[in-house]
C-alpha positions as CSV (number, residue, x, y, z in Angstrom):
1,M,64.9,10.4,65.7
2,A,62.8,12.8,62.7
3,I,61.0,10.1,60.3
4,E,59.8,11.0,56.3
5,A,56.9,8.7,54.8
6,S,56.3,8.6,51.1
7,F,52.2,8.4,51.0
8,T,49.7,7.6,47.9
9,V,46.0,8.8,47.8
10,P,43.8,7.6,44.4
11,Q,43.7,11.3,42.7
12,P,39.2,10.4,43.2
13,E,39.4,10.0,46.8
14,F,40.9,14.1,47.1
15,P,39.0,17.1,46.1
16,L,40.1,18.9,43.1
17,N,39.8,15.3,40.6
18,T,37.3,18.4,38.4
19,V,40.3,19.6,37.2
20,F,41.4,16.3,35.8
21,E,38.5,15.4,33.8
22,Q,38.7,18.9,32.3
23,L,42.1,18.5,31.4
24,P,43.4,15.3,32.3
25,D,47.2,15.5,31.4
26,A,47.9,18.5,34.5
27,T,49.3,17.9,37.1
28,I,48.3,19.9,40.3
29,E,51.6,21.0,42.6
30,L,51.4,22.2,46.7
31,D,53.1,24.8,46.4
32,R,53.0,26.5,50.3
33,V,54.2,24.3,52.8
34,V,53.8,25.7,55.9
35,P,49.9,25.9,57.2
36,T,49.2,29.7,58.9
37,E,46.5,29.5,61.6
38,D,43.5,30.4,59.1
39,A,44.4,28.0,55.5
40,I,45.6,24.6,55.2
41,V,48.1,24.5,52.3
42,P,45.7,27.4,50.3
43,Y,48.0,27.6,47.5
44,F,48.3,25.5,44.6
45,W,49.7,25.1,41.3
46,I,48.1,23.6,38.4
47,H,50.3,22.5,35.6
48,A,48.6,21.6,32.0
49,E,49.8,23.1,28.3
50,N,46.2,24.6,27.5
51,V,45.4,25.3,31.3
52,G,43.4,29.1,30.5
53,D,41.2,26.8,28.9
54,F,40.1,25.7,32.5
55,T,37.1,27.1,33.5
56,A,36.0,25.1,36.0
57,D,34.0,25.8,39.5
58,L,36.2,24.2,42.3
59,S,34.2,24.8,44.9
60,G,31.4,22.6,43.5
61,D,33.8,20.1,44.2
62,K,34.1,17.6,47.8
63,G,36.1,19.2,50.7
64,V,36.5,22.7,48.7
65,D,34.6,25.5,50.1
66,E,36.2,28.6,48.3
67,F,38.3,28.6,44.0
68,K,39.8,31.1,43.2
69,V,42.5,31.5,40.4
70,I,45.5,34.3,41.3
71,D,47.3,34.2,38.0
72,K,47.3,32.5,35.1
73,L,50.9,31.7,32.8
74,E,51.3,30.1,29.7
75,E,51.0,26.3,31.0
76,E,50.6,27.1,34.3
77,M,47.9,28.6,36.9
78,L,48.2,28.9,40.4
79,V,44.8,29.0,42.7
80,R,44.3,29.8,46.0
81,I,41.9,27.1,47.7
82,K,39.6,26.6,51.2
83,W,39.5,23.3,51.3
84,N,36.1,22.0,53.4
85,L,37.4,21.2,56.8
86,N,34.3,18.9,57.6
87,H,35.5,16.8,54.6
88,E,38.1,14.0,55.7
89,S,40.8,13.8,53.4
90,I,44.6,13.5,54.0
91,L,45.2,17.1,54.6
92,I,42.6,16.9,57.8
93,A,44.8,13.9,58.8
94,I,47.2,15.7,58.6
95,V,46.7,18.7,60.7
96,N,45.2,16.0,63.3
97,T,48.1,13.9,64.0
98,D,51.8,14.6,64.9
99,I,53.2,15.4,61.4
100,T,54.1,18.1,58.7
101,L,53.7,18.0,55.0
102,L,56.4,18.7,53.8
103,S,55.6,18.6,49.7
104,G,52.5,17.3,47.4
105,L,51.8,16.5,43.9
106,G,48.6,15.4,42.0
107,E,48.5,13.3,38.1
108,Q,45.3,11.3,37.1
109,E,46.2,8.4,38.6
110,N,47.0,9.8,42.0
111,W,48.8,12.1,44.1
112,T,51.6,11.4,46.1
113,F,51.8,13.2,49.8
114,E,55.3,13.4,51.4
115,V,55.4,13.7,55.7
116,R,58.0,14.0,58.5
117,S,56.9,13.3,61.8
118,S,59.5,13.1,64.9
119,D,59.0,9.8,65.4
120,Q,57.1,6.3,64.5
121,E,54.9,6.5,66.4
122,S,53.6,10.0,64.9
123,I,53.3,7.8,61.4
124,S,51.1,5.1,62.8
125,E,48.8,7.7,64.1
126,F,48.2,8.7,60.8
127,Q,47.8,5.7,59.5
128,S,45.5,5.0,62.0
129,Y,43.3,8.4,61.9
130,C,43.8,7.4,58.4
131,R,42.3,4.0,58.1
132,E,39.5,4.7,61.1
133,N,38.3,7.6,58.0
134,D,39.0,5.6,55.9
135,I,41.2,7.4,53.5
136,P,42.5,5.3,51.4
137,I,46.6,5.8,51.9
138,E,49.5,3.4,50.8
139,L,52.6,3.8,52.6
140,T,55.5,4.1,49.0
141,Q,58.3,5.2,51.6
142,L,59.7,4.8,54.7
143,H,63.4,6.0,56.4
144,A,65.0,8.0,58.7
145,L,66.5,11.1,58.9
146,S,70.4,11.0,57.8
147,P,73.3,14.1,59.1
148,L,73.4,16.0,56.5
149,K,76.8,16.1,54.9
150,S,79.2,19.0,54.2
151,D,80.1,19.2,50.0
152,R,83.3,17.0,51.0
153,E,82.2,14.7,51.7
154,F,79.8,14.5,48.8
155,D,83.2,14.4,47.2
156,L,82.4,17.7,45.4
157,T,83.6,20.2,43.4
158,D,83.3,24.6,44.2
159,G,81.7,24.1,40.6
160,Q,79.7,21.2,40.4
161,R,78.5,23.0,43.9
162,S,77.3,26.5,42.5
163,A,76.0,25.3,39.2
164,L,74.1,22.4,41.3
165,V,72.6,25.0,43.2
166,L,72.1,27.5,41.0
167,A,70.1,25.4,38.3
168,Y,67.7,23.9,41.8
169,S,67.0,27.5,42.4
170,R,66.4,28.6,38.9
171,G,64.1,25.2,38.6
172,Y,66.3,23.5,37.1
173,F,65.0,20.5,38.2
174,D,61.0,21.3,38.0
175,S,58.4,20.3,36.3
176,P,58.0,22.0,33.7
177,R,61.7,23.2,33.5
178,K,61.6,27.5,34.5
179,A,64.6,27.1,33.9
180,T,67.9,26.0,31.1
181,Q,70.8,24.8,30.7
182,D,72.2,27.7,28.3
183,D,70.3,29.9,31.1
184,I,72.4,28.5,34.1
185,A,76.1,29.3,32.0
186,D,75.0,33.0,31.3
187,E,74.8,33.5,35.0
188,L,78.0,31.6,35.3
189,D,79.8,32.9,32.5
190,I,80.6,29.5,31.5
191,S,79.7,27.7,28.4
192,R,76.0,25.4,28.1
193,Q,78.8,22.5,27.9
194,A,80.9,22.9,30.7
195,V,77.5,23.5,32.8
196,S,76.0,19.7,31.2
197,S,79.3,17.9,32.1
198,R,79.3,19.8,36.2
199,L,75.7,19.4,36.3
200,Q,75.8,15.2,35.2
201,R,78.9,14.8,37.7
202,G,78.0,16.6,40.4
203,L,74.7,14.6,40.7
204,R,76.8,11.5,40.0
205,R,78.6,12.1,42.7
206,L,75.7,12.9,45.1
207,I,74.1,9.4,44.3
208,A,76.8,7.9,44.9
209,S,77.2,9.5,47.9
210,T,73.3,9.5,49.5
211,L,72.1,6.5,47.4
212,V,73.8,4.4,46.2
213,P,75.6,1.5,49.6
214,T,79.2,1.2,50.1
215,Q,80.9,-1.8,50.0
216,E,82.6,-3.0,52.3
């Protein structure tokens, strides 16, 4: 049975800590999930109010061979990184074990990585690899994947589903938020109040269907 898990790593133990020395309130978000043959997770977004002031060269960080700014927006920066594969980190542990990286988010205190494996044994092997190579990970969540439910099982209306899917695709749930309720309302040609109601009721039904145990 497929397993998903979340691990945290103290921020100074992972490359890119130079970002937080200059931008302590920044968040760093993995952009590409699927690695290619010649690059491991090569793109990250740096989010910060004063990201335009960032001038450090991250190639001096442990585990980083090359660092290049690809694009700068008002409060975020897209960077490409070539990792030093000789420096042990959680990324190298993922590459060397049979698990898949789903997401990675770094903040001043720690990094959080979500991974997926085909079975519990692969997760255990990953943890063993980290222990043997002094990579200080902490397991924060572990669960088996459940079969997907249909909209009818979630008890969503067509309007709630449309609003939730559009809000997700436009970045309404991202941090920082890339769309507003007014943006969603304009695309659906309904009022902002209607969008707010559909999102609130839809999320409530999703939570009730997935996170709240059913009362027997």
